[in-house]
N, C-alpha and C positions, 0 to 999 in steps of 0.2 A: 073740181078748181085745177087749173093748169099751171104749169111749171112756173113758180115763183121767185124773184129774186129778194133777198133779204141781207139786211145789212145791220149787224151789232156794233154800236160804239160800246166796248167793255165786255167782257162776257163772263159776269160771275154768277151767283147761284141762280139769280132770276133768269137770265138770258137764257143759260143752259137749262133751265127747268121748261121754259117757253118752248128750246128748239126740238130738246126728248117730247114734247108733247105733239109736236109736228110728224116726229119720226114714228110716234106710236099712232097716228093717225093716218097713216101712209101719204102724207102729202109731198108733192115733187115739188121739190124746191134746190135752189142753190143760196148757197151762206158764207158770206163773208163776214170777218170780226174785225176788231181791233185789240190790241194789247200792246204794253210796255217794251215789250222784247223786239229784237229785231224782226223783220217781216220773216214768215214759216209756216211751212202746212203740216195741219195737226188732221187728227181723224177722231170722227166721234160716230160710233156704230157704221164704220165703213165709209162714212159720208167726208170725203175729203173737203177740208178749209182753207183758205187762204186767209191768214192770221197778218194784218199789217200794222205795222210800227205807229204810234201813236202816243206822242207823250208833250201836255200841253200845246207847245207852238212845234213843236217837231216832229212831223210826221213822212212815211213813204208817200212819196206823190200818188204811185199806183192807185193809192185809195181811192184818189177823187174819180177816177176810171172806173171804179166798182160801185161808190157813192151815185154817180149821174144815172146807171142803169138798174138801181134798186126799187122794186116796188113797193116796200116793208123797209121802214127804218125805225129800229128799235136804241133808243140812248138810257143806256143806264149809268153813265159814268159823273159823279158827282162833279161839284162844282169845286175850280181849283181857283185857291185867294180869290176865292168871292165871286169869280167869272163862269160861266159856261162856255167850255173850250171848244165845245163841237159847234155852236151856234156862232160863235166868235172867227174859226177858222174856215167854215166850210157854207158860206152864207152861199158864194157864186156857185158851186157843185150843186148845192140844194135847188138854187134858181133854175139851174140849166136840167134838172132832172124832169122830164114832161112824163114818166110813167111811173110815180111815185103816187101810192094810193092812201098811205098809212103812215105816219109820224106817230110817235109816242115816247113822249117823254117821262122817265120815271122820277117823281118828285118825292116828296114826304111829307105825312100829315104834322110835323115839325111847323110847317109853314103856320098852323094856326096859332101856336104860342099858347098861353096859357089860359084856359076858360074858367077855373074854379070848381072844374068837376063836371060841367054844364056840356048838354050835345051840341057838336058845331056838326054843318052839313056844308058843301059844296056853295054854300051863298053866304057863309059865317063870316064874320070879320077876320082878317089875315093878320096877325101882331104877334109875329114868332119875337121870342126872348134869346135863343141860342143861335151862335154862328151858323151852324147848319143849316137852321131854318129860315135865319136871314137870307141868306147865301141860296137854298132853295129858292125861296119866293123871287127873289131877282134873277133865278136861271129861268123858273117859270115867265116872268115880263119880258125875257131876250126872247123866247120861245114864240110867245105871243105875237110879239111886235115883229118878228121873221115871218111867222105864218101870215099875217095880215099884209103885210108888205110887199110877199112874193105870192100870196095865195095858197100857203102848203096847204095839207091835209092833218092839221095836228089835232093829238088827245093827249092829255097831261093825266097821270095816273098818280094819284097822291095815297104813295103806300104806307100802311101802318107798322110797326115793329114786326118784324120778318124772321120766322123761326123754320126749321126746317131738319133733316135729318142728322146734319151734318151740325148744324148751328140751331142749341135748344136748352131751355133752364136745366133738365134733365142731366145733360153731362157735365154741365157749370156747376150743379149739386153735386155730383160724383166727384167730380174734381174739387171741391171744396172752394169754387170761385164765383160766389155768390154772396153780393152784400143788399143786405136790405136795411132799407131806412124807416125806419117808425115816424111815417107821414099821413096823417091822416087825410081821408078823402082826394087820394092820390089816383085817379085813375089813366088807364095806359090802353089803348087799340093794341092790336094784333093778328097778325095775318099767316096763314099755313104758307110756303114758297108753292106748292103745288095748287092750289086755291088762285094765285096771281097768275100762274102759266096758264090755267083753263080761261080766265077771265080774257086775257092777253089773245089767246085760240079765239073765242067767240069772238073777239072784237074784228078780226080781221076781214068777215062779213057782216058784221054789224057793226057799220062806224058812222059816227058823225062829227066832221070838222069842229075843231073851236069848242070842244068840252071838255070839262075836268069831271073826274070821277075820284071818291074817296076808295080804296081797296083795304076791306079790314072784314074783319069776322062780326058777328053778331055781341059779343058780349065782352064790351070793354071792361077791365077789373085791376083791381089793385095787384103789384106785383105781390105782395105776399099774401095773397089767396091763391095765385099761381105757381110759386114756391112752395106751399104747403100741400099741394095737390099734387105735385111733382115729389117731394118730399115722401109723402103716402106711397105712391107707386114705387119707389127705390126702397120703401121702408127704412128712412135715414131721418134723423131726426132735422127739423126746420131748423136752418140757421139762425142765431140771435141776432134781435134788431138792434141797428145801430143808428146814432143821431145823424143827422145832416151836416154838423160841425165835425163829425170824425171820418168823413168822406175824401180821400185824397185825389181822386179821379174826378178832373173836369167833366169829362162824358156823363159819368154817372151824377155828378151836381145837376149837370144839365138836362139830365133826364127827370130828375125831380120836382123840375123848377115848373114844369106844365102839368095839369091836369085836366083832364078832355075827354068825353066819349064820342067816337067818333061814328058818325052814321052813314050807312051802307046802302041806304034805299035806293039812291038812284044809280048805283052799278047794278044793284040786283035786277028792277026794274028795267033798264035799258037793255042790258043784256040778256033778261031772261034766265038769271043764272040762278043755282041754288049752292050755297056753299057746299064744297064737301065737309070744310071742318068749319061748324060754324060757332064753335067755341073751342078754348083752350085744352077742353077735357078731351072731346072726340080728336084734337091733333096730338096730345102727347101721349094717350092710349095707344095710337097709330106708332107713333115713335118710340115708345117704347115694348110693343108689341113684336116690332120688327128690327131694333136696332140693339136691344138689350137683353 
């Protein structure tokens, strides 16, 4: 692969894991990212990176020059006030870019809403119940319309609940920050951040425009089951179950609104990808053995 230009809108755990994967594979690339801070330069593994200020509608104008030269564009910024701020602000720069081979918008499986514990795939009805899900679906539609309007090479990744060495139920159990609700038939899908990075990497050279993929592991499971396994690893008592009416956090209430099992066959088939962490068991074992 010749030297490539990558632009990341946002640089959270997924984008960083993806870039670290490129470094591990000795890919020759130039990278620019955005953050809410004033424009500055950072270093990752001796790689100099330009970080451009971007916040809602305010941004460093130099950002446009970099964007117009990018071959690969990753969007991991969530919607702001119900709108996708990237497609809203940079339509003309994206239209001008004649070198772009790949745009990936990171959405979420919350767009499916509640399917009463049944399986969903990319063709399932999207009926989001949470603000996050409603906004994500709206953002997907804005990107799809933009892609069709300007013939942009777009793929959408619907990510399940992400866990990693930094963010995981083991840490929350250890810090006594897990609240479990006694909710029957509540299924939730997860994915290890490294598997997301691996699929992003595979998609660099195995890409089909106008496609959507669920990015999740093989085993949707109730949160109670996952917490019980984590507590067993840590030799802790499992947190007591609460009633939904006792929960104060709006985010947690939204989490328990939806129950579904997310199907990942399309992802595994198209990218010919075998999950490194096919279930929470392998993922939590790896985190436990290397971080605790």
